[in-house]
Predicted model as a PDB file, atoms N, CA, C, CB and O in Angstrom, pLDDT in the B-factor column:
MODEL        1                                                                  
ATOM      1  N   MET A   1      23.471   1.032   1.300  1.00 96.00           N  
ATOM      2  CA  MET A   1      22.599   1.566   0.335  1.00 96.00           C  
ATOM      3  C   MET A   1      21.295   2.292   1.351  1.00 96.00           C  
ATOM      4  CB  MET A   1      22.083   0.227  -0.801  1.00 96.00           C  
ATOM      5  O   MET A   1      21.541   2.184   2.552  1.00 96.00           O  
ATOM      6  N   THR A   2      20.509   2.713   1.154  1.00 97.00           N  
ATOM      7  CA  THR A   2      19.577   3.885   1.174  1.00 97.00           C  
ATOM      8  C   THR A   2      18.320   3.392   1.149  1.00 97.00           C  
ATOM      9  CB  THR A   2      19.738   4.845   0.072  1.00 97.00           C  
ATOM     10  O   THR A   2      18.026   3.779   0.018  1.00 97.00           O  
ATOM     11  N   VAL A   3      17.393   2.856   1.518  1.00 98.00           N  
ATOM     12  CA  VAL A   3      15.956   2.992   2.256  1.00 98.00           C  
ATOM     13  C   VAL A   3      15.061   3.871   2.825  1.00 98.00           C  
ATOM     14  CB  VAL A   3      15.956   2.502   3.033  1.00 98.00           C  
ATOM     15  O   VAL A   3      15.545   4.947   3.178  1.00 98.00           O  
ATOM     16  N   THR A   4      13.600   3.656   3.050  1.00 98.00           N  
ATOM     17  CA  THR A   4      12.887   4.784   3.795  1.00 98.00           C  
ATOM     18  C   THR A   4      12.477   3.936   5.222  1.00 98.00           C  
ATOM     19  CB  THR A   4      11.397   5.469   2.826  1.00 98.00           C  
ATOM     20  O   THR A   4      12.061   2.778   5.204  1.00 98.00           O  
ATOM     21  N   LEU A   5      12.617   4.497   6.082  1.00 98.00           N  
ATOM     22  CA  LEU A   5      12.607   3.887   7.618  1.00 98.00           C  
ATOM     23  C   LEU A   5      11.632   4.704   8.135  1.00 98.00           C  
ATOM     24  CB  LEU A   5      14.043   3.969   8.561  1.00 98.00           C  
ATOM     25  O   LEU A   5      11.711   5.902   8.406  1.00 98.00           O  
ATOM     26  N   ASN A   6      10.744   3.981   8.244  1.00 97.00           N  
ATOM     27  CA  ASN A   6       9.310   5.475   9.015  1.00 97.00           C  
ATOM     28  C   ASN A   6       9.367   6.643   8.297  1.00 97.00           C  
ATOM     29  CB  ASN A   6       9.613   6.267  10.866  1.00 97.00           C  
ATOM     30  O   ASN A   6       8.972   7.755   8.648  1.00 97.00           O  
ATOM     31  N   GLY A   7       9.909   6.299   7.219  1.00 97.00           N  
ATOM     32  CA  GLY A   7       9.021   7.312   6.161  1.00 97.00           C  
ATOM     33  C   GLY A   7       9.977   8.696   5.913  1.00 97.00           C  
ATOM     34  O   GLY A   7       9.666   9.736   5.332  1.00 97.00           O  
ATOM     35  N   ALA A   8      11.785   8.166   6.842  1.00 98.00           N  
ATOM     36  CA  ALA A   8      12.726   9.489   5.923  1.00 98.00           C  
ATOM     37  C   ALA A   8      13.781   8.303   5.698  1.00 98.00           C  
ATOM     38  CB  ALA A   8      13.498  11.323   6.985  1.00 98.00           C  
ATOM     39  O   ALA A   8      13.718   7.244   6.324  1.00 98.00           O  
ATOM     40  N   ALA A   9      14.808   8.609   4.688  1.00 98.00           N  
ATOM     41  CA  ALA A   9      15.714   7.880   4.151  1.00 98.00           C  
ATOM     42  C   ALA A   9      16.964   7.988   5.065  1.00 98.00           C  
ATOM     43  CB  ALA A   9      15.908   8.280   2.764  1.00 98.00           C  
ATOM     44  O   ALA A   9      17.654   8.919   5.480  1.00 98.00           O  
ATOM     45  N   ARG A  10      16.960   6.398   5.225  1.00 97.00           N  
ATOM     46  CA  ARG A  10      18.570   6.304   6.160  1.00 97.00           C  
ATOM     47  C   ARG A  10      18.863   5.491   5.304  1.00 97.00           C  
ATOM     48  CB  ARG A  10      18.837   5.727   7.900  1.00 97.00           C  
ATOM     49  O   ARG A  10      18.201   4.965   4.410  1.00 97.00           O  
ATOM     50  N   ASP A  11      20.176   5.382   5.699  1.00 97.00           N  
ATOM     51  CA  ASP A  11      21.656   4.438   4.840  1.00 97.00           C  
ATOM     52  C   ASP A  11      21.864   3.314   5.897  1.00 97.00           C  
ATOM     53  CB  ASP A  11      23.528   5.525   4.636  1.00 97.00           C  
ATOM     54  O   ASP A  11      22.166   3.535   7.070  1.00 97.00           O  
ATOM     55  N   ILE A  12      21.661   2.032   5.330  1.00 96.00           N  
ATOM     56  CA  ILE A  12      21.625   1.167   6.260  1.00 96.00           C  
ATOM     57  C   ILE A  12      23.384   0.205   5.113  1.00 96.00           C  
ATOM     58  CB  ILE A  12      19.554   0.266   6.503  1.00 96.00           C  
ATOM     59  O   ILE A  12      23.833   0.582   4.031  1.00 96.00           O  
ATOM     60  N   GLN A  13      23.796  -0.818   5.854  1.00 95.00           N  
ATOM     61  CA  GLN A  13      24.593  -1.746   5.313  1.00 95.00           C  
ATOM     62  C   GLN A  13      23.809  -2.829   4.353  1.00 95.00           C  
ATOM     63  CB  GLN A  13      25.293  -2.381   6.453  1.00 95.00           C  
ATOM     64  O   GLN A  13      22.782  -3.406   4.711  1.00 95.00           O  
ATOM     65  N   PRO A  14      24.504  -3.033   2.969  1.00 96.00           N  
ATOM     66  CA  PRO A  14      23.825  -4.193   2.154  1.00 96.00           C  
ATOM     67  C   PRO A  14      23.651  -5.406   2.962  1.00 96.00           C  
ATOM     68  CB  PRO A  14      24.655  -4.597   0.890  1.00 96.00           C  
ATOM     69  O   PRO A  14      24.483  -5.914   3.715  1.00 96.00           O  
ATOM     70  N   GLY A  15      22.397  -5.823   2.691  1.00 95.00           N  
ATOM     71  CA  GLY A  15      22.721  -7.958   3.339  1.00 95.00           C  
ATOM     72  C   GLY A  15      21.955  -7.289   4.219  1.00 95.00           C  
ATOM     73  O   GLY A  15      21.254  -8.301   4.187  1.00 95.00           O  
ATOM     74  N   CYS A  16      21.366  -6.538   5.018  1.00 97.00           N  
ATOM     75  CA  CYS A  16      21.136  -6.187   5.990  1.00 97.00           C  
ATOM     76  C   CYS A  16      19.555  -6.636   6.521  1.00 97.00           C  
ATOM     77  CB  CYS A  16      21.499  -4.922   5.871  1.00 97.00           C  
ATOM     78  O   CYS A  16      18.660  -6.690   5.677  1.00 97.00           O  
ATOM     79  N   THR A  17      19.290  -6.925   7.835  1.00 98.00           N  
ATOM     80  CA  THR A  17      18.568  -7.792   8.093  1.00 98.00           C  
ATOM     81  C   THR A  17      17.561  -7.273   8.665  1.00 98.00           C  
ATOM     82  CB  THR A  17      19.070  -8.654   8.658  1.00 98.00           C  
ATOM     83  O   THR A  17      17.887  -6.134   9.002  1.00 98.00           O  
ATOM     84  N   ILE A  18      15.776  -7.648   9.162  1.00 98.00           N  
ATOM     85  CA  ILE A  18      14.700  -7.003   9.821  1.00 98.00           C  
ATOM     86  C   ILE A  18      15.891  -7.104  11.565  1.00 98.00           C  
ATOM     87  CB  ILE A  18      12.750  -8.134   9.637  1.00 98.00           C  
ATOM     88  O   ILE A  18      16.361  -6.013  11.890  1.00 98.00           O  
ATOM     89  N   ALA A  19      16.140  -7.918  12.184  1.00 98.00           N  
ATOM     90  CA  ALA A  19      16.426  -8.512  13.256  1.00 98.00           C  
ATOM     91  C   ALA A  19      17.689  -7.629  13.336  1.00 98.00           C  
ATOM     92  CB  ALA A  19      16.485 -10.103  13.236  1.00 98.00           C  
ATOM     93  O   ALA A  19      17.867  -6.943  14.342  1.00 98.00           O  
ATOM     94  N   ALA A  20      18.658  -7.615  12.216  1.00 98.00           N  
ATOM     95  CA  ALA A  20      19.897  -6.772  12.526  1.00 98.00           C  
ATOM     96  C   ALA A  20      19.380  -5.448  12.640  1.00 98.00           C  
ATOM     97  CB  ALA A  20      21.063  -6.834  11.430  1.00 98.00           C  
ATOM     98  O   ALA A  20      20.050  -4.844  13.478  1.00 98.00           O  
ATOM     99  N   LEU A  21      18.581  -4.819  12.215  1.00 98.00           N  
ATOM    100  CA  LEU A  21      18.150  -3.327  12.078  1.00 98.00           C  
ATOM    101  C   LEU A  21      17.871  -3.101  13.398  1.00 98.00           C  
ATOM    102  CB  LEU A  21      16.890  -2.955  11.099  1.00 98.00           C  
ATOM    103  O   LEU A  21      18.510  -2.282  14.058  1.00 98.00           O  
ATOM    104  N   LEU A  22      16.961  -3.763  13.846  1.00 98.00           N  
ATOM    105  CA  LEU A  22      16.371  -3.542  15.084  1.00 98.00           C  
ATOM    106  C   LEU A  22      17.428  -4.070  15.932  1.00 98.00           C  
ATOM    107  CB  LEU A  22      14.974  -4.187  15.283  1.00 98.00           C  
ATOM    108  O   LEU A  22      16.776  -4.944  16.502  1.00 98.00           O  
ATOM    109  N   GLU A  23      18.479  -4.148  16.369  1.00 97.00           N  
ATOM    110  CA  GLU A  23      19.437  -4.746  16.882  1.00 97.00           C  
ATOM    111  C   GLU A  23      19.821  -3.097  16.960  1.00 97.00           C  
ATOM    112  CB  GLU A  23      20.293  -6.049  16.076  1.00 97.00           C  
ATOM    113  O   GLU A  23      19.753  -2.334  17.923  1.00 97.00           O  
ATOM    114  N   GLN A  24      20.152  -2.908  15.891  1.00 96.00           N  
ATOM    115  CA  GLN A  24      21.313  -1.152  15.327  1.00 96.00           C  
ATOM    116  C   GLN A  24      20.569   0.071  15.841  1.00 96.00           C  
ATOM    117  CB  GLN A  24      21.448  -0.713  13.140  1.00 96.00           C  
ATOM    118  O   GLN A  24      20.974   1.198  16.127  1.00 96.00           O  
ATOM    119  N   LEU A  25      19.423  -0.453  15.873  1.00 96.00           N  
ATOM    120  CA  LEU A  25      18.157   0.809  16.174  1.00 96.00           C  
ATOM    121  C   LEU A  25      18.080   0.411  18.065  1.00 96.00           C  
ATOM    122  CB  LEU A  25      16.020   0.360  14.972  1.00 96.00           C  
ATOM    123  O   LEU A  25      17.434   1.243  18.702  1.00 96.00           O  
ATOM    124  N   GLY A  26      18.557  -0.511  18.715  1.00 96.00           N  
ATOM    125  CA  GLY A  26      18.235  -0.897  20.146  1.00 96.00           C  
ATOM    126  C   GLY A  26      16.379  -1.612  20.452  1.00 96.00           C  
ATOM    127  O   GLY A  26      15.751  -1.817  21.491  1.00 96.00           O  
ATOM    128  N   LEU A  27      16.088  -1.776  19.208  1.00 95.00           N  
ATOM    129  CA  LEU A  27      14.531  -2.319  20.087  1.00 95.00           C  
ATOM    130  C   LEU A  27      14.143  -3.430  19.988  1.00 95.00           C  
ATOM    131  CB  LEU A  27      13.256  -1.738  19.754  1.00 95.00           C  
ATOM    132  O   LEU A  27      14.307  -4.133  18.990  1.00 95.00           O  
ATOM    133  N   ASP A  28      13.588  -3.745  20.975  1.00 95.00           N  
ATOM    134  CA  ASP A  28      13.243  -5.547  21.426  1.00 95.00           C  
ATOM    135  C   ASP A  28      12.398  -6.036  20.176  1.00 95.00           C  
ATOM    136  CB  ASP A  28      12.062  -5.833  23.149  1.00 95.00           C  
ATOM    137  O   ASP A  28      11.420  -5.306  20.014  1.00 95.00           O  
ATOM    138  N   PRO A  29      12.478  -6.927  19.364  1.00 95.00           N  
ATOM    139  CA  PRO A  29      11.959  -7.842  18.582  1.00 95.00           C  
ATOM    140  C   PRO A  29      10.922  -8.358  18.958  1.00 95.00           C  
ATOM    141  CB  PRO A  29      12.661  -8.670  18.331  1.00 95.00           C  
ATOM    142  O   PRO A  29      10.243  -8.982  18.142  1.00 95.00           O  
ATOM    143  N   LYS A  30      10.521  -8.237  20.296  1.00 94.00           N  
ATOM    144  CA  LYS A  30       9.190  -8.724  20.802  1.00 94.00           C  
ATOM    145  C   LYS A  30       8.118  -7.698  20.768  1.00 94.00           C  
ATOM    146  CB  LYS A  30       9.307  -9.211  22.207  1.00 94.00           C  
ATOM    147  O   LYS A  30       6.967  -8.098  20.595  1.00 94.00           O  
ATOM    148  N   THR A  31       8.390  -6.173  20.939  1.00 94.00           N  
ATOM    149  CA  THR A  31       7.791  -5.166  20.882  1.00 94.00           C  
ATOM    150  C   THR A  31       7.179  -4.505  19.142  1.00 94.00           C  
ATOM    151  CB  THR A  31       8.781  -4.365  21.663  1.00 94.00           C  
ATOM    152  O   THR A  31       6.370  -3.623  18.855  1.00 94.00           O  
ATOM    153  N   VAL A  32       8.079  -5.494  18.240  1.00 96.00           N  
ATOM    154  CA  VAL A  32       7.819  -4.382  17.202  1.00 96.00           C  
ATOM    155  C   VAL A  32       7.136  -4.962  16.029  1.00 96.00           C  
ATOM    156  CB  VAL A  32       9.152  -3.671  16.717  1.00 96.00           C  
ATOM    157  O   VAL A  32       7.497  -6.107  15.759  1.00 96.00           O  
ATOM    158  N   VAL A  33       6.291  -4.472  15.315  1.00 97.00           N  
ATOM    159  CA  VAL A  33       6.252  -4.954  13.628  1.00 97.00           C  
ATOM    160  C   VAL A  33       6.198  -4.845  13.351  1.00 97.00           C  
ATOM    161  CB  VAL A  33       6.073  -5.333  12.837  1.00 97.00           C  
ATOM    162  O   VAL A  33       5.365  -3.943  13.260  1.00 97.00           O  
ATOM    163  N   ALA A  34       6.983  -5.410  11.950  1.00 98.00           N  
ATOM    164  CA  ALA A  34       7.697  -4.722  10.787  1.00 98.00           C  
ATOM    165  C   ALA A  34       6.878  -4.889   9.785  1.00 98.00           C  
ATOM    166  CB  ALA A  34       9.061  -5.212  10.409  1.00 98.00           C  
ATOM    167  O   ALA A  34       6.058  -5.806   9.729  1.00 98.00           O  
ATOM    168  N   GLN A  35       7.102  -3.678   8.588  1.00 98.00           N  
ATOM    169  CA  GLN A  35       6.401  -4.231   7.643  1.00 98.00           C  
ATOM    170  C   GLN A  35       7.364  -3.519   6.687  1.00 98.00           C  
ATOM    171  CB  GLN A  35       4.781  -4.009   7.604  1.00 98.00           C  
ATOM    172  O   GLN A  35       7.949  -2.472   6.964  1.00 98.00           O  
ATOM    173  N   VAL A  36       7.485  -4.291   5.364  1.00 98.00           N  
ATOM    174  CA  VAL A  36       8.731  -3.730   4.509  1.00 98.00           C  
ATOM    175  C   VAL A  36       7.666  -4.252   2.745  1.00 98.00           C  
ATOM    176  CB  VAL A  36      10.852  -4.940   5.007  1.00 98.00           C  
ATOM    177  O   VAL A  36       7.069  -5.267   2.388  1.00 98.00           O  
ATOM    178  N   ASN A  37       7.981  -2.673   2.021  1.00 98.00           N  
ATOM    179  CA  ASN A  37       6.504  -2.762   0.807  1.00 98.00           C  
ATOM    180  C   ASN A  37       5.283  -3.129   1.103  1.00 98.00           C  
ATOM    181  CB  ASN A  37       6.601  -3.732  -0.296  1.00 98.00           C  
ATOM    182  O   ASN A  37       4.572  -3.800   0.355  1.00 98.00           O  
ATOM    183  N   ASP A  38       4.970  -2.717   2.196  1.00 95.00           N  
ATOM    184  CA  ASP A  38       3.271  -3.298   2.628  1.00 95.00           C  
ATOM    185  C   ASP A  38       3.101  -4.297   3.035  1.00 95.00           C  
ATOM    186  CB  ASP A  38       2.285  -3.448   1.722  1.00 95.00           C  
ATOM    187  O   ASP A  38       1.935  -4.536   3.350  1.00 95.00           O  
ATOM    188  N   GLU A  39       3.990  -5.242   3.216  1.00 97.00           N  
ATOM    189  CA  GLU A  39       3.805  -6.590   3.725  1.00 97.00           C  
ATOM    190  C   GLU A  39       4.144  -6.397   5.003  1.00 97.00           C  
ATOM    191  CB  GLU A  39       4.578  -7.699   3.078  1.00 97.00           C  
ATOM    192  O   GLU A  39       4.646  -5.298   5.241  1.00 97.00           O  
ATOM    193  N   ILE A  40       3.975  -7.399   6.208  1.00 97.00           N  
ATOM    194  CA  ILE A  40       4.125  -7.697   7.180  1.00 97.00           C  
ATOM    195  C   ILE A  40       5.192  -8.944   7.259  1.00 97.00           C  
ATOM    196  CB  ILE A  40       2.940  -7.790   7.614  1.00 97.00           C  
ATOM    197  O   ILE A  40       5.252  -9.944   6.543  1.00 97.00           O  
ATOM    198  N   VAL A  41       6.033  -8.542   8.393  1.00 98.00           N  
ATOM    199  CA  VAL A  41       6.964 -10.016   8.388  1.00 98.00           C  
ATOM    200  C   VAL A  41       6.980 -10.604   9.756  1.00 98.00           C  
ATOM    201  CB  VAL A  41       8.661  -9.793   7.951  1.00 98.00           C  
ATOM    202  O   VAL A  41       7.225 -10.170  10.882  1.00 98.00           O  
ATOM    203  N   GLU A  42       6.739 -11.398   9.406  1.00 97.00           N  
ATOM    204  CA  GLU A  42       6.458 -12.517  10.952  1.00 97.00           C  
ATOM    205  C   GLU A  42       7.809 -12.319  11.551  1.00 97.00           C  
ATOM    206  CB  GLU A  42       6.137 -14.576  10.658  1.00 97.00           C  
ATOM    207  O   GLU A  42       8.925 -12.205  11.044  1.00 97.00           O  
ATOM    208  N   ARG A  43       7.330 -12.311  12.917  1.00 96.00           N  
ATOM    209  CA  ARG A  43       8.176 -11.777  14.068  1.00 96.00           C  
ATOM    210  C   ARG A  43       9.707 -13.149  13.750  1.00 96.00           C  
ATOM    211  CB  ARG A  43       7.009 -11.916  16.047  1.00 96.00           C  
ATOM    212  O   ARG A  43      10.885 -12.825  13.897  1.00 96.00           O  
ATOM    213  N   ALA A  44       9.284 -14.510  13.344  1.00 97.00           N  
ATOM    214  CA  ALA A  44      10.131 -15.539  13.478  1.00 97.00           C  
ATOM    215  C   ALA A  44      11.045 -15.601  12.118  1.00 97.00           C  
ATOM    216  CB  ALA A  44       9.297 -16.833  13.773  1.00 97.00           C  
ATOM    217  O   ALA A  44      12.065 -16.278  11.992  1.00 97.00           O  
ATOM    218  N   ALA A  45      10.196 -14.369  10.688  1.00 98.00           N  
ATOM    219  CA  ALA A  45      11.210 -14.672  10.147  1.00 98.00           C  
ATOM    220  C   ALA A  45      12.092 -12.898   9.629  1.00 98.00           C  
ATOM    221  CB  ALA A  45      10.660 -15.831   8.916  1.00 98.00           C  
ATOM    222  O   ALA A  45      12.346 -12.567   8.471  1.00 98.00           O  
ATOM    223  N   PHE A  46      12.349 -12.150  10.769  1.00 98.00           N  
ATOM    224  CA  PHE A  46      13.539 -11.245  11.201  1.00 98.00           C  
ATOM    225  C   PHE A  46      14.614 -11.855  10.965  1.00 98.00           C  
ATOM    226  CB  PHE A  46      13.606 -10.836  12.563  1.00 98.00           C  
ATOM    227  O   PHE A  46      15.174 -11.512   9.924  1.00 98.00           O  
ATOM    228  N   ALA A  47      15.149 -12.721  11.629  1.00 98.00           N  
ATOM    229  CA  ALA A  47      16.371 -12.944  11.055  1.00 98.00           C  
ATOM    230  C   ALA A  47      16.782 -13.253   9.305  1.00 98.00           C  
ATOM    231  CB  ALA A  47      16.718 -14.013  11.842  1.00 98.00           C  
ATOM    232  O   ALA A  47      17.648 -12.777   8.570  1.00 98.00           O  
ATOM    233  N   ALA A  48      16.038 -13.957   9.160  1.00 97.00           N  
ATOM    234  CA  ALA A  48      16.409 -14.043   7.789  1.00 97.00           C  
ATOM    235  C   ALA A  48      15.876 -12.998   6.753  1.00 97.00           C  
ATOM    236  CB  ALA A  48      16.021 -15.307   7.372  1.00 97.00           C  
ATOM    237  O   ALA A  48      16.293 -13.009   5.594  1.00 97.00           O  
ATOM    238  N   ALA A  49      15.018 -12.161   7.158  1.00 98.00           N  
ATOM    239  CA  ALA A  49      14.088 -10.998   6.294  1.00 98.00           C  
ATOM    240  C   ALA A  49      15.328 -10.089   5.573  1.00 98.00           C  
ATOM    241  CB  ALA A  49      12.922  -9.814   7.526  1.00 98.00           C  
ATOM    242  O   ALA A  49      15.478  -8.962   6.045  1.00 98.00           O  
ATOM    243  N   VAL A  50      15.995 -10.390   4.751  1.00 98.00           N  
ATOM    244  CA  VAL A  50      17.052  -9.308   3.913  1.00 98.00           C  
ATOM    245  C   VAL A  50      16.339  -7.917   3.572  1.00 98.00           C  
ATOM    246  CB  VAL A  50      17.575 -10.004   2.315  1.00 98.00           C  
ATOM    247  O   VAL A  50      15.473  -8.024   2.704  1.00 98.00           O  
ATOM    248  N   ILE A  51      16.497  -6.891   3.985  1.00 98.00           N  
ATOM    249  CA  ILE A  51      15.860  -5.565   3.400  1.00 98.00           C  
ATOM    250  C   ILE A  51      16.842  -5.220   2.086  1.00 98.00           C  
ATOM    251  CB  ILE A  51      15.864  -4.177   4.664  1.00 98.00           C  
ATOM    252  O   ILE A  51      18.044  -5.482   2.093  1.00 98.00           O  
ATOM    253  N   ASN A  52      16.132  -4.576   0.930  1.00 98.00           N  
ATOM    254  CA  ASN A  52      16.876  -4.299  -0.124  1.00 98.00           C  
ATOM    255  C   ASN A  52      16.699  -2.609  -0.587  1.00 98.00           C  
ATOM    256  CB  ASN A  52      16.432  -5.364  -1.234  1.00 98.00           C  
ATOM    257  O   ASN A  52      15.727  -1.951  -0.217  1.00 98.00           O  
ATOM    258  N   GLU A  53      17.730  -2.079  -1.393  1.00 97.00           N  
ATOM    259  CA  GLU A  53      17.753  -0.692  -1.862  1.00 97.00           C  
ATOM    260  C   GLU A  53      16.883  -0.337  -2.375  1.00 97.00           C  
ATOM    261  CB  GLU A  53      18.554  -0.341  -2.559  1.00 97.00           C  
ATOM    262  O   GLU A  53      16.303  -0.839  -3.337  1.00 97.00           O  
ATOM    263  N   GLY A  54      16.604   0.815  -1.667  1.00 97.00           N  
ATOM    264  CA  GLY A  54      14.884   1.309  -2.470  1.00 97.00           C  
ATOM    265  C   GLY A  54      13.535   0.870  -1.498  1.00 97.00           C  
ATOM    266  O   GLY A  54      12.410   1.363  -1.577  1.00 97.00           O  
ATOM    267  N   ASP A  55      13.917  -0.033  -0.710  1.00 98.00           N  
ATOM    268  CA  ASP A  55      12.598  -0.832   0.005  1.00 98.00           C  
ATOM    269  C   ASP A  55      11.794   0.796   0.961  1.00 98.00           C  
ATOM    270  CB  ASP A  55      13.408  -2.567   1.520  1.00 98.00           C  
ATOM    271  O   ASP A  55      12.155   1.973   0.995  1.00 98.00           O  
ATOM    272  N   SER A  56      10.592   0.034   1.615  1.00 98.00           N  
ATOM    273  CA  SER A  56      10.124   0.894   2.330  1.00 98.00           C  
ATOM    274  C   SER A  56      10.131   0.450   3.827  1.00 98.00           C  
ATOM    275  CB  SER A  56       8.919   1.212   1.810  1.00 98.00           C  
ATOM    276  O   SER A  56       9.574  -0.648   3.821  1.00 98.00           O  
ATOM    277  N   VAL A  57      10.489   0.764   5.105  1.00 98.00           N  
ATOM    278  CA  VAL A  57      10.575  -0.026   6.158  1.00 98.00           C  
ATOM    279  C   VAL A  57       9.540   0.821   7.015  1.00 98.00           C  
ATOM    280  CB  VAL A  57      12.097  -0.255   6.727  1.00 98.00           C  
ATOM    281  O   VAL A  57       9.655   2.036   7.175  1.00 98.00           O  
ATOM    282  N   GLU A  58       8.425  -0.021   7.598  1.00 98.00           N  
ATOM    283  CA  GLU A  58       7.957   0.468   8.953  1.00 98.00           C  
ATOM    284  C   GLU A  58       8.237  -0.049  10.192  1.00 98.00           C  
ATOM    285  CB  GLU A  58       6.778   0.467   8.992  1.00 98.00           C  
ATOM    286  O   GLU A  58       8.460  -1.247  10.367  1.00 98.00           O  
ATOM    287  N   LEU A  59       8.239   0.577  10.851  1.00 97.00           N  
ATOM    288  CA  LEU A  59       8.772  -0.772  12.793  1.00 97.00           C  
ATOM    289  C   LEU A  59       7.762   0.166  13.403  1.00 97.00           C  
ATOM    290  CB  LEU A  59      11.162  -0.713  14.069  1.00 97.00           C  
ATOM    291  O   LEU A  59       7.895   1.351  13.711  1.00 97.00           O  
ATOM    292  N   ILE A  60       6.645  -0.694  13.513  1.00 95.00           N  
ATOM    293  CA  ILE A  60       5.861   0.008  14.545  1.00 95.00           C  
ATOM    294  C   ILE A  60       5.935  -0.370  16.052  1.00 95.00           C  
ATOM    295  CB  ILE A  60       4.531  -0.120  14.174  1.00 95.00           C  
ATOM    296  O   ILE A  60       5.304  -1.425  16.114  1.00 95.00           O  
ATOM    297  N   ARG A  61       6.301  -0.113  17.082  1.00 89.00           N  
ATOM    298  CA  ARG A  61       6.831  -0.355  18.890  1.00 89.00           C  
ATOM    299  C   ARG A  61       5.645  -0.686  19.039  1.00 89.00           C  
ATOM    300  CB  ARG A  61       7.445   0.981  20.107  1.00 89.00           C  
ATOM    301  O   ARG A  61       4.960  -0.433  18.048  1.00 89.00           O  
ATOM    302  N   PHE A  62       5.063  -1.197  19.957  1.00 81.00           N  
ATOM    303  CA  PHE A  62       4.225  -1.322  21.438  1.00 81.00           C  
ATOM    304  C   PHE A  62       4.943  -0.651  22.354  1.00 81.00           C  
ATOM    305  CB  PHE A  62       4.007  -2.822  22.060  1.00 81.00           C  
ATOM    306  O   PHE A  62       6.163  -0.801  22.424  1.00 81.00           O  
ATOM    307  N   VAL A  63       4.000   0.494  23.483  1.00 76.00           N  
ATOM    308  CA  VAL A  63       3.974   0.593  24.255  1.00 76.00           C  
ATOM    309  C   VAL A  63       2.929   0.949  25.346  1.00 76.00           C  
ATOM    310  CB  VAL A  63       4.620   0.910  24.050  1.00 76.00           C  
ATOM    311  O   VAL A  63       1.942   1.671  25.208  1.00 76.00           O  
ATOM    312  N   GLY A  64       3.238   0.465  26.167  1.00 72.00           N  
ATOM    313  CA  GLY A  64       1.973  -0.192  27.186  1.00 72.00           C  
ATOM    314  C   GLY A  64       2.380   1.516  28.259  1.00 72.00           C  
ATOM    315  O   GLY A  64       3.303   2.324  28.358  1.00 72.00           O  
ATOM    316  N   GLY A  65       0.949   1.276  28.875  1.00 71.00           N  
ATOM    317  CA  GLY A  65       0.736   2.465  29.720  1.00 71.00           C  
ATOM    318  C   GLY A  65      -0.347   1.955  30.232  1.00 71.00           C  
ATOM    319  O   GLY A  65      -0.740   0.812  30.465  1.00 71.00           O  
ATOM    320  N   GLY A  66      -1.022   3.683  30.453  1.00 64.00           N  
ATOM    321  CA  GLY A  66      -2.569   3.220  31.594  1.00 64.00           C  
ATOM    322  C   GLY A  66      -2.915   4.631  31.470  1.00 64.00           C  
ATOM    323  O   GLY A  66      -3.921   5.071  32.026  1.00 64.00           O  
TER     324      GLY A  66                                                      
ENDMDL                                                                          
END                                                                             
């Protein structure tokens, strides 16, 4: 199925969760804020938050620096 991930079309498996997507992308869930269809998903809900066909997903990663 196709979703929009950070503004670009991306194919993912049906039933994919935010947690599974982050794992596929090699991202640490502790450093990411996820937004699906303009709604922020609580980090504790990443494993249960299923992404649906046509959803718009934004992943924002925190990067430290000086």
